[in-house]
LUMNUTOR-391235 format. One record per residue: x, y, z of N, C-alpha, C in turn. Coordinates in steps of 0.02 Angstrom, whole numbers, plus 32768, in hexadecimal, padded with zeros to 4 digits. Example, Ala and Ser with C-alpha at 12.3 -4.5 7.8 and 13.67 -1.06 7.14 Angstrom:
82947EE4818682677F1F818682947F5B8186;82827F90816282AC7FCB816582858002818A;
//
This chain:
2F5D8BDC1BFE2F9A8C1E1BE72F8E8C501C31;2FCF8C551C352FC98C901C792FAA8CC71C75;2FAD8CF51CB52FA28D301CB32FBF8D611C68;300A8D651C7C30288D831C4130198D6D1BEB;300C8D3C1BE42FFC8D2F1B9D2FAA8D391B7E;2F8B8D411BAA2F3B8D4A1BA42F468D901B94;2F568DC01BCF2F508E0D1BB92F688E201B78;2F9F8E041B5F2FD38E071B272FA28E131AF3;2F788DCD1AEA2F3F8DB51AB72F0E8DF41AB5;2F058E071AED2EC48E2E1AF12ED78E6E1ADD;2F0A8E7D1AE42F208EC21AE12F258ECB1A8A;2F318E941A6C2F458E8B1A1C2F0B8E911A09;2ECA8E5F1A052E9A8E7319FF2E678EB219F2;2E918ECF1A2E2E6A8F261A292E8C8F541A11;2EC58F4B19EC2EF08F6E19CF2F278F8C19DC;2F3C8F7C1A242F768F9B1A342FA78F5E1A4C;2FD48F481A4130248F301A4B30378F471A82;30408F271AB330748F2A1B03309A8EED1AED;30CC8EFF1AF531178EE11AED31228ED81B3D;31238EAF1B6831448EA61BA931808E7B1BBC;31A18E7F1BD131D68E561BF031B28E1C1C33;31C88DF31C2231AD8DCA1C4231D68DD21C99;31B08DB31CB731BE8DC81CFE31F78DA51D18;32348DA81D2632648D821D4532538D851D96;326C8D3E1DAE32648D4F1DF2329A8D5F1E24;32798D821E4E32BF8DB61E7732FC8D791E8F;33338D931E8B33578D6E1EB733478D771EFC;33668D2D1F1A33628D0D1F5333988D2B1F7E;33A28D591FA633DC8D6C1FB333EB8D251FE3;34318D2E1FDD34638CF2201734778CFF203D;34608CC3206B34838CF520B234E18CF020BF;34F18D1B20DC35368D1E20E135548CE520FF;35978CD820F435CA8CA3211935D28CCC2164;35B48C96218C35C28CB021D136238C9E21CE;365C8CAA21DE36A48CA721F9369E8C8A225A;36BD8C6F223F36B18C44229D36F18C4D22B2;37388C6C2283375D8C5B229437678C9F22D1;378D8C99230737A78CD8233737DD8D072314;37DD8D35233F37FF8D76232038548D4D235F;388D8D7B233D38BA8D6F235B38BF8D8823BF;38E98D5223E039008D5F243038CF8D2B244B;38D88D3524A638D88CFF249E38A08D0124E4;387E8CCD250338448CCD252A38548CCD256C;381E8CED25A638398CFC25FD384D8CBB2605;38308C9125E0384A8C34261638958C2E25EB;38A08C4A25C238EB8C30259C39088C6425B9;39108C8E25C5393E8CCF25F239428C9A2630;390B8C8E265F39128C81269139488C39269E;39398C0E2681395F8BE8267339A68BE2266B;39C38C26261439F58C1C26263A0C8C492653;3A018C5726893A1C8C9226C43A158C5526FC;39F18C2127023A028BF827313A338BC72718;3A4D8BA726C23A828B9C26D13AC58BC626CE;3AB48C0926C03AF18C3026D83B0A8C24270C;3AD28C2F274B3AF18C4527863B018C0727AC;3AE08BCC279C3AFD8B8E27A73B5B8B7B2794;3B688B8527473BAD8B8D273B3BC78BBB274F;3BBC8BE2276D3BE08C1E27843BDD8C1627E4;3BBF8BF527FC3BBD8BD428373BF18B9C283D;3BEF8B6C28123C1C8B3D27FE3C728B572803;3C688B8927D43CB28BA727C63CDF8BC62802;3C9B8BDD28323CAF8C16285D3CDB8BD0289F;3CA98BA728923CBC8B6528E03CF88B5028BA;3D0E8B3A28893D508B19287C3D798B642886;3D768B9B28673DAB8BD3287F3DB48BD428CE;3D7F8BC328E43D8A8BEC29443DBA8B9C2970;3DA58B4D29313DBF8B2D29513E108B352924;3E188B3B290C3E6A8B4C28FD3E838B81292A;3E4B8BA929343E928BF229593E838BC7299E;3E5A8BB729B53E658B7B2A023E9F8B5C2A03;3EA48B2329D33ED98AF529C43F0E8B2229D8;3F188B4A299C3F578B7229943F778B9A29F3;3F458BA42A0A3F538BD32A4F3F5E8B9B2A87;3F398B602A7A3F418B2F2AA43F9D8AFC2A99;3FA28B1D2A7F3FE48AFA2A5440308B0B2A5D;40208B5C2A63403D8B8E2A7C40508B9E2AB4;40168B822AE9400E8B8B2B2F402A8B442B37;40258B0C2B1640378AD82B2940A38AF12B0F;40AE8AF82AF140F08B112ADD411F8B362B03;40F68B672B1641068B9C2B5F41158B6D2B8E;40E28B422BAD40DF8B1B2BD7413A8ADE2BE1;41478AD72BB241738A952B9941B18AB32B9E;41B08AFC2B9241F58B1E2B9C41FF8B342BE1;41E48B462C0641D68B4F2C3F41EA8B1C2C64;41E88AE52C4D41EB8AA02C6E423D8A8A2C5F;424E8A8D2C2E42968A852C0B42C48AC02C41;42A68AF52C2A42E28B2C2C4E42E08B252C90;42B18B0C2CC142B68B162D0542E58AC62D13;42DD8A8C2CEF43038A582CF043508A592CD6;43548A872CA643928A942C9143CB8ABE2CD0;43948AEE2CEA43AE8AFE2D2543CC8AE62D5D;439E8AAE2D7043A08A8A2D9943DB8A4D2D96;43D88A432D4744198A162D4244518A312D42;44548A6E2D4F44948A8B2D4544A98A992D7B;44848AA92DBC44868AA72DFD44A88A6F2E18;44818A432E11448789F82E4744AC89EA2E12;44C289D92DE3450589C12DCA454789D12DBE;454C8A0E2DE945818A3E2DF445918A4C2E3F;45578A2F2E6A45728A2B2EB245A48A032EBE;45C18A3D2EF9460B8A312F12460E8A272F4C;463F89F92F61462D89EB2FB446678A2B2FE5;46198A5E2FE4462A8A98301D46038ABA3048;460F8AAF307645D08ACE309D45DC8B1E30AB;45948B3C30C1459E8B7430AF45828B9630F9;45978BE2310745848BFC313345448C21311A;45168C19315E44CC8C32315244CF8C563198;44C08CA1318B44C18CE531BD44E38CE631EC;45338CC531C345788CC531DE45A18CA1320E;455B8C4B320245708C17323245938BEB31FA;45AA8BB3321045BD8B8931E745A58B4A31EF;45668B2D31CD45338AF331E7455B8ACA31CA;458B8AC631B645B18A7A3191458C8A403186;454B8A56314C45348A4D312E453B8A4830EA;452A8A0930BC45598A06307745138A14304B;44DB89F4304F44B589F6303444718A0E3067;444E8A373076440D8A4C30A643D78A3C307F;43B989EA3069437A89D13059433889C73091;431289DF308242E889CF30D5429889E630BD;425B89DA30E1421E89DF30C942098A2930F4;420E8A5C30D3420B8A9430EA424D8AC330F1;42718A9A30BF428C8ACF30D242B88B0230A2;42D08B10309D42CD8B75308842918B8D3083;42658B7E30A6421F8BB530C441FA8B8F308A;421D8B55306C41DA8B40303441B98B163065;41728B15302841338AF7302A41298AAA3029;41638AA0300E416F8A5A302E41BF8A46301D;41DE8A14300642238A073000424D8A3E2FED;427C8A3F301642B08A952FFC43008A732FEC;43318A962FBD43778A722FE043938AC12FD0;43E68ABE2FEF440D8AE72FD544478ACD2FD5;44798AED2FC244BA8AD12FAF44EC8B052F87;451D8AE62F7B45488B192F5545688AEE2F29;454C8B132EE245758AFF2EAB45CD8B2F2E84;45D88B042E4E460C8B172E4745F28B442DF6;46208B352DD0461E8B462D8746018B852D7A;45EC8BB32D9D45CA8C0F2D9E46118C342D6B;45ED8C2A2D3E46278C5B2D0946288CAC2D28;46848CAA2D2E46998CEA2D2346D58D062CFC;46D08D042CB847038D182C96472B8D3B2CAC;476C8D2D2CAF47AA8D4D2CB447B08D772CF4;47818D462D2A47758D5D2D6A475A8DBF2D6C;47318DC02D4A471E8E062D4346F28E312D76;46D08DF72D8346A08E0F2DC746B88DF42E01;46AE8E262E4146C38E1B2E5A46B08DDC2E90;46AB8D9F2E8946988D772EB946AD8D292E92;469E8CE42E9946B88CC12E8A46938C902E67;46AD8C412E60468A8C2A2E28465A8BFF2E48;46638C042E94461E8BEE2EC745DD8C182EBC;45BF8BD22ECC45748C0A2EEE453E8BD72F01;45268BFF2F3744F58BE22F5A44A88BE72F41;44948B982F3444518BB62F1D44118B782F4E;43EA8B972F2843AD8B552F4543648B562F26;43418B1B2F4243228B1A2F0842BF8B052F3E;42928B232F3442488B1F2F7242238B172F3B;41F48B002F5441948B1C2F4741928B522F64;416F8B822F50413F8BBF2F7740FE8BE12F4C;40C88BCE2F6740948BE52F50407F8BD02F11;40818B812F1440798B5B2ECB40B28B692E99;40E38BA42E9E41228BA12E6C41688B7D2E90;41898B632E5941C28B4D2E6942168B8D2E5B;422A8B972E80424F8BC82E9742948BD52E94;42CF8BDA2E8342FC8BD92E8143268C092EB3;435F8BF92EE943718C242F0D43B08C382EE9;43D98C672EF544168C842EF044178CAB2F17;44658CB62F2144968CDA2F4A44D18CEC2F20;44E78D2E2F2845088D522F0345598D132F12;456E8CFF2F5E45A28CEB2F7145848CA62FA2;45BB8C882FB545AE8C502FC445968C54301B;45B18C8E3033459B8C893075458E8CD53082;453E8CD6308245388D243080452A8D3630BD;45318D7130CE45418D9F310844E48D9D312E;44EF8DA3314F44BC8DA2318C44798DD6316B;44368DBC315343FD8DFA313E43FA8DD130F6;443F8DC130D744438DC83096440D8D93306E;43DB8DC0303F439C8D93301B43A98D792FDF;43A28D3B2FD943A78D1E2F9043768D4A2F5F;438F8D3A2F1D43818D402EDF43308D062ED8;43028D192EDA42D38CF62EC042CE8CFC2E8E;42D98CB42E5242BE8CA92E21427A8C7F2E04;423B8C7F2E0A420C8C482DFB42168C462DAF;42008BE62DAE42158BB92D8841E08BBA2D61;41A88BA12DA3417F8B7A2D83413A8B782D9B;40F48B812D9940C68B7E2DAC409E8B542DA4;406E8B5F2DD240358B1F2DD440648AD52DEF;40968AD22E1840B98AAF2E4940838AA02E83;40778A672E82405B8A432ECC40828A162EF9;40BE8A072EE140F489D82F1B412C89E02EF8;416589EE2F2941A689BE2EFA41CA89972F4B;41DD896C2F1D4204892A2F5E4236891F2F37;426A892B2F5842BA88FE2F6642B688BF2F6F;42F3888D2F514317885D2F56435D88682F4B;437488332F7743C288382F6E43E087EE2F6C;441387F62F2B442A87A52F2D446087AE2F4D;446A87742F6F449F874B2F9A44BC871A2F9B;44EA86F82F92450086922F9544C7869A2F6E;44C386932F3C4484865F2F0D444386732F2F;442D86B32F5343E1869A2F4B43D986F22F6E;439686F92F3C438587462F51435087542F92;436787782FCE435687882FE8432987B42FED;42FD87C8302042C38801303342E488293056;430B881F30974338886330A84386884930A7;438E889B30A743F788A030B443E888B330FD;440A888F3115442A88A83154447988AC3164;449C88A0313D44EA88A6313844F388F13118;45278908316245238959315645618963312C;45948932313545DF8958310A45EB893730D8;45B2890C30BF45CF88CD3083459A88E63042;459388F03010455C88F72FCB454788BE2FB3;450C88A92FA544DD88792F89450A886B2F36;450288312F274520881B2EDC44FB88312EB5;44B188252EBA448B885D2E914435887A2EAD;4421889D2E9643DA88C32EAC43A488C52E75;437388962E8A432A889D2E71430B88D22E84;42CA88E12E5542AE892C2E78426A89292E4F;423189302E6841FE89172E4941C0894E2E4F;419589582E1C417B89952E3B4131897F2E1C;410489962E3740BD89852E42408F89C02E1D;408089BD2DCC407889F02DB4403C89F22DA6;400A8A1A2DA83FC08A2A2D903F9F8A1C2D42;3FD38A0D2D153FC68A0B2CE03FE889C62CAD;402189B22CDF404A898C2CB2404689442CEE;402C89572D37403B89212D6A408989122D86;409288E12D9D40D688D52DAA410888BC2D85;414588FC2D86417888F92D4F41B288E52D80;41FD88B22D6C421D88A52D9C426488A42D75;429388CA2D8742C588E22D6A430D88C22D9A;4340889B2D7D437488782DAA43BA88812D8A;43C688C22DBE440888D82DA5445688BE2DC8;448888BC2DBB44D5889F2DCC44F988D52DED;450288BD2E11453188F92E3C458E88DE2E4B;459B89142E1145E4890A2E04460888F02E3E;45FD891A2E6F461E891D2EB2460588EF2EEE;45E788B62EC945C4888D2F0245F688672F1E;45CE88642F5245FD88392F78463D885F2FAD;4658889C2F98468088C02FA6467788EF2FE9;46A888E1301A46A7890C305646A989753049;46A48992308146A789C8308046FF89D43079;47108A0D3031475C8A09303547648A673059;47408A7A306647598AC53093475B8ABC30E4;47748A6730F6478F8A68313E474B8A7B317C;47078A91314046E78A98319346A38A60319D;
//
């Protein structure tokens, strides 16, 4: 028997009655469950990775945008350059195709040359030319001038220039109106069509060639050649000079 039962028996034998409740074992405390789950938020490593990804995407978007802007700027510059070329050759075509067989007076003297074309002519850095053209508009004769105009072409300081005078026979000391047409021009060459062949020089003073070819050397487009038909080609001076 255990100690509790022996004590109860002895107390009963002595005339006493002792009632005791049986002792219950103390409950063993259970360990609390540990929650290994994390609280809301990002770790430092995750933040760094996110920043790196965002920076890469931003850099890529910037490069794409910069490329688009650069391409647009280049396209606009090329468009402006082509417009300049078109305008220059349009004016040149109008001048050459309307060339007339009339000699002009320079500094008061008649040189009897219909087409003055030579190397360094018109104070050009390369080839230059001068002649008289018709078709200069004068509606109803409102302006005190005729429809004839003395014009010239040359290159100066890498620029293609158009020279023009108000009258076909300018007085002594009259300076031409200089109109810059193209820049970045490195050379100007002229060729003359007569008797079925192109010639590199024109030495006939009192007759016009049938055609005129103009070659320009440009820094960006290389060599450009345009050929023009002279309407009065083969004709001689009509002013008796």
